[in-house]
N, C-alpha and C positions, 0 to 999 in steps of 0.2 A: 590765633587757627589753625594757619599751615605750621606754627611750629610745633603743636601738641599734635597734629596731623602725622607727622614725619616724625614725634619721638616713638608714636606708636604703631608706624610702619617702621624704623629702625630698631625697637624694641621687640617686634614678632617674628621680622626676620633673623636675629639676632637667637632668638628661642626654636627659630627652624632649627638654624643650624648647632644649637646644641643639643642637640633629640638624634643630633648621630649619635651622641654618647649612649643613647638606650642601644637603639640600631637603628641602619641603614632606612631611611622611609621615604614617604614622595613628600613631607614638606620639607628634609633636611636636598633631594633633589634640587625641587621647586627653586629653594635660596640659593642654590650652588650655579643650575641652571642660570637662573635674574642676573647672577654676580658676574658669570662669563660673560654674558651676554652683554650686560653693559659694560663691563672695562675694555672688551671688544670695540663697541660701537664709540665709546669714550676715544679710544687708543684712531679708529681711523678716525673721528673728528678731527683731533691733535694733528697728524698726521696729515691729512688734508688743509689745514692753513696753517699750521706751523713747520710745515714743508713745502709741498706741491705750491701753495698761493705763495708762501713766504722767499721759495728758492730758486723756482720754475717760472710759476705766471706773472710772478712781477719783474723779478731780470730781461724779462723778455718782454713783454707789453710796454713796461715803461722807462727799461733803459735800452732796448736794443740789443740784449747780449746774446748772440742767437746760437753762443757756443755753448748756449745750456743745455740746449738741443741732443751734444752729445752724450751727455751722462743719464738725460732724461729716457735719450731712446733705448741705455742700455739697462735703466730701472724697467719699461715699457719690456724687454727682451724676457722678464721673468714670468707673465705670464701666457708666453709661449708654453709652457707646463701644460695652461688645460686645451691643446688642441695637440692630439695623439699626432699627427702629423710631425707635428714641427718641433716635439716634444722637447730636442735633442737640443734644441737652439740653448737652453736653460744654461747649458753647460760654460756659454760664455758671460755672461754674469754671475754667477755663482764662482767661476774663475777669477773676477775681475775684483769681487766682494771681498773672497776670501783670501786674496795676495792682501788688498791694502789692511786688511784688517790686520792681517799676520805682522802685513810690518809694521803698521804702526805698534800692536801691541806688545810684539819682540821688544822691542828697546824699551819701553813703560814696563814693562814683568821683567826682563834681566835688570833693570836700576833698579827694584821695588824690592824686585824678591831675591836675588840675588849678592848685586854689589853692597847695597845698605844692606844688606846683614853681614857679610864679610866687612863691611867699616865697623858695624857695632862691636862682631866678636876680634876685631884685632888691633883696639884700643889699649894703651893702657893698662895694666891689669892692680889700676887701684884704690878698688871695693873689694867688697864681698860677693857684692853682685855679679859686676866682670868677671870672676875668678867662678861662679858657678857655672856662669852662661860657656864659657871658655870650658870648661869640664862636660859640662852636659854637652858640646856638640862632636871634643872625640870622644868620648864615652858612644854616642849614636851612631859616630861614623864609624867605630869598631865594629859596632854591633852588625853592618853592614858589610862588612869586612869580611868576606868569604875564600882568600884567598886561608888562609892561618885555618886551623883549625881553634874552635874556641876553646880553650882547655888553660887550665894555672890561671894567672894573670890578664891574656885576651880573657878567656871566659869571665872574670871577675867582673872585665870594664866590658864588657860586651851585656852581662842584667845589669850593672848602671846603666849602661842608656836604653835596654829596657825598660827605665826606671823613668829614665826622664822623658819616654815614646810616651810612657802611659797617663803621665802627670799634662803633659803638651794636650793628648785628646783628651783628658779627661776635665782638663779648661777648656778646652774646645766646643763637646760636649753642654757643660754648663753653662757656658755664657750663653749654649742654641737654647738650653728649656729656661733659664734666665728670660730670655726674650719671648717667649713664649706664653710665660707665666703674666709676662706684664700684660701682653695682651687681652688674658684672661681675667689679669685682672682691673683693668681696664674695661673691658666688656660688663664685668660685672658691678662696677661702680656707677653704669650707668643705670643698667636696669635697676639697681637698688635707688639713686640719687635723681639720677631724671625722670625714670619710666613711673617707677614707684612713691618717689619722695621717700622712701625711711632713713634712708641717710643721708646725713644735713652736710 
């Protein structure tokens, strides 16, 4: 019984979202606002149970770890934004949060986006794939090298670099489109299989 009701509600909301393909309308806005509201409510509940209760309340009440008051107090300063007179205090927790985030993310990004790429590029040229990777890297770098006018061999190499850039952008765009198409196929299959029982 409840499963059937859930399927009908999900199908109705899916059709409300699909109605945007015609034009913006109240049904789409209703589904959009409902989705955002449920997402925010779920996020707040998850944050309360998985962050505040687990990492603030339990350590203080059960373990007696009163040092938790320091990061908890810094977090509470974020709400000073809602008090016009003390709005400037929000700079302190923001600076603390941005500093920690930058310090934690910069080494990871350097390792994954620079060092790993360099390591993959300087391997022995033992296959045609590695040769293409190295040539693509060099030609692409030449395209962004503006100290020399792009004429003659440099111009030809920079145009080949544009070709590699277009392949990269096309692959990224194709991957994005493929992911969106897979979502569309999933919802269409739900409508035809679970709701209308047309597809078996």
